[in-house]
N, C-alpha and C positions, 0 to 999 in steps of 0.2 A: 504493499499500499504506500509506504514511504517513497519507494522508487517511482510509483505511478505519479504521485503528486510532484515529485522532483522533476520528472520528465514533462509534466503539464506546465510547470513554471517555466522551464526552458522553452517549451513550445510557444507559450504566450508572449515571452519577451524577445524571442528571436527576431532580429531585423529582417531576415529573409521571409519570415512568416507574415510580415505586415505589408510587403510590397507586391506589386503586380495585380493582375485581374483576379487571381485566386487568393490574394492576401486578405488578412483580417480587415484592413481599412476599407477595401473595396466591398467585401462581403457585408461589413457593417453598414455601409452606405446603402446597399441594396435592401438590407433588412429594414432599415429606418424608412426608406422610401415606401416599401410595401405597407409597413405598419401605420405610418403617419397618414398616408394618402387614404388607406382603407378606413381609418378612424375618422378622418375629416368627412369623407363621403357618408359614412354611417351617421355622424352627427348632423350633417345637412338634411338627412332624411328623418332621423329619429327626434331631434330637438323640436322642430315645428309640430310634429305629430303629438309628442308628449305635452307640449304647451297647449295645443288646441284642445286635446282631450281634457287636460286638467282645468283649463279655463272654462270650457263649456259644460263639462261633466257628462258629455255624450261619447259613446263608443268605448268606454273604459273596459267593459267586459271583453269585447272583441280584441282590443289592442293588447290587453294583458295576456289573453290566451294565444294570440298570434306570437307575442314575444316569447312565451313559454315554448311554443312549437319551434320557433327559430333557435332557441337555446338547446333544444333536444336533438336538432339535426346533426348527424355525423359530418364533420367538416370535410374530411378526406372524401367521403362518399359524395358530398355535394360538388367538390372539385371535379371528380371523375364524371359525374352526371353532366356538368357544364361543358367539360371537354367533349363528351359524346355529342352534345348538341351544337356547340360553337367551334369545335376544333381546338388544337393545341395553341394556347395563348395565355398570357398573364391575366387576362380578364377573368378566367375561371378562378384563379387564386383570389383576385380582388372581390369577386362575387361572394365567395365563401367567407372571406374575412369580414366583409360588410354585414353579411347575414349574421355572423357571430357577434358583431359589435352592437348591432341595433337594439336587441332586447334589453340589455342593461341600461342603455341611455333612455329608451322609452319608459321603462318601468320606474327608474329613479326620477326622471323628469315629472312623470305623472304623480308619483308619490310626493315629491316636493311641492307640487302645485296643490295637491289634495290636502296637504298638511297646513296650508295657510288658513288662519282663523277666518271663518266666514264673517265675523263681526268687523274684522279689519277691512275686508272687501266692501262690506255694506257701508262702512264709514267713508271709504274712498268714494263710493258712488254718491253718498249723501253730500259730499263736498263738490259734486258736479263733474267728477271724472267720467270720461267715456270708457267704453269697454277696453279699447286698446291701451288707454292710459292706466287703467287698473292692472292690466296684464303686465305691462313693461315697467311701471313705476312702483307697483306694490307686490304683485304675486311673484314675478320673476326674481327680484332681489331677495325675497324671503325664501324662495325655493332653491336659490343658487347652491347652498351647501350640498344638498342631495343631488342636484344636477351634476356638480363637479365630481361627486363620488361615483356617479354612473359613468362619467367620461373616463375617470381613472381606472375603474374596473374594466371597461371595454378596451382601453389601450393596453392594459396588462394582458388581457386575454388574446388580443390580436398579436402582440409582440411574441407571445409564447407559441401561438398557432401559426405564425408566418413561416415557420420551418417547413410547412407543407409545400412551399414554393420549390424547395429542393427535391421533395418527393416526386414532383412532376417535371424534373430536369431544369428548373430555373435556379436562381442564385439565393443570396441571403446566407445567414449564419447556419441555417439548417443544412447547407451544403457539407459542412464539416461533420455533422451527425450522420447523414446518410452515406457520404463517401467513406467515413471512418468505419461504419458498420460493414460496408461492402469490402473494405480492405482489412477488416479485423484489426483496426488501429484504435485501441481503446483511448489513447491519449487524445487523438483528434476528436473522437466522439465526446469525451468529457470536456475538452476545450470548447467545442461548439455549444454544449449545454451550459457551461459556465458563462460564456459570452452572452447568450440569450438571457440568462438570469440577471446578469449585471445590467444589461440594457433595460430590462423591465423595471428593475429597482431604481435605476437612475431616472428614467422617465416618470415613474410614480413620484419620486421625491421632487422632481421639477414641477409637476402638476400640483403637488401639495404646497410647495412654496408659492406658486402662482395663486392658489386658493387663499392662502394666508394673506398674501399681498392685497388681493381684491377685497377681502373682508376688513382688513385694517384700513384700507382706503375708504371703504364704505362707512366704517364707524367714524373715521375722521370727518367725512363729509356730513354725516348725521349730527355730529357734535357741533358743527358750525351752522 
């Protein structure tokens, strides 16, 4: 075991391992591209849906059940299915990652909106606020903590699952995992897994820092 981790350390810090199209830097860039783009697309779909459902109170049953269905779908199976329909392309990977990311964003956005005190919304309407003003000036700020939690959960899931790109012959950090398995190179497999875990933790910490900044800025604005 000691020898394995010693070899892993040498593998991670080797200058040769970081250069070229098969190097860690390039694979990391590919993995971040897959993960961030898929999460942004999922957020563009799920946030308006969750906000609309939470604001109007309509369609919650359908949305939550669809979200649960999407969460239960086997990601690799979905990739294979899209490949059979659309052919070999990265779109299959993106579709699978987006489907994976949408449920947590929808459910957390809806939960955050539903948790807003109805009396607060009634008071806002009593002051003459229109529907969109209540949504963006009252409900959304109060629901933001749960919305950010949903985004963080989705991003971590996507980063972890983006290794499937390598399963279907594309890049990313999953390349080390699948190539290492094919070559029976345990150091490479472990190195790929460690890199994916580190990326997930770093991105989660970055979003947590952003969340704290937004809330601190909001509290400062409220104080003034």
